[in-house]
C-alpha positions, 0 to 999 in steps of 0.5 A: 495538519493530519489530513494535509500532512497525511494527504501529502505523504500518502500521495507521494508514497503512492505515486513512487510505488507505480510505474507504466505497465510495460515497466512494472511487468518487469519488476518482482518482489526481492527474495527478502520481500517474497519471503516476508510475504509468504510468511505473513500471507502464504503467497503473493497471490494470497496477499493480493486476494486479502488486499483486494478484499481490504480495498473492497467498498465497505471494508474501508468505508467511504474514502481511505487507504489500504496498506501493507506494512512492516510491523514488529512481527512481520507484515501486516494488511491495514485499512486507514480512513481519510488521509490517516496512515499507519505511521501516525500514532493512534491509527492502529495498535502500533505505529507501522511502516508502509511498503505498499499503499493503495488510494481508495478514495473515489478521485483515484479511480472514478473517471475510469471505473466509476463505482467499480472499485474492485476492477480499479484494485485488480488493475492496479497490480499491473502498475505496481513497481515491485522493485520500489516496493522491495527497496521500501521493505529494505528501507523500513526493516533496516531504519525502522522508520517510514520511507521518505517522500518527495516534497 
């Protein structure tokens, strides 16, 4: 159940946080999310750099996911193997609530990028829907629960 449930949740979450590039470029983090990013990482650009380093080959060995999560003490960057998710007990030191996640399984990028995962990750920022990520942040900080997904 862990792989099937995690796989469904992770992918449904992933698809909902993206938009076509022409739409995504019109979005931006909410003031609340931007303040949380600045507090945790210094700036959005620094968060992206740390995220890209966490998503690099070898940082998440083989297949897995990279997440920005709300935790009890602010935003955290987390990598998980396989279909694991920070919502699952025992995956990280505490249960955390993802607000942004990236699939770094080869199936997510191989047809277009082959083995060039860093290029895939860098280009992924062009389709991130910051309005949705901001909604995710507002939801998890208010509800202290994972973002609901479709299906």
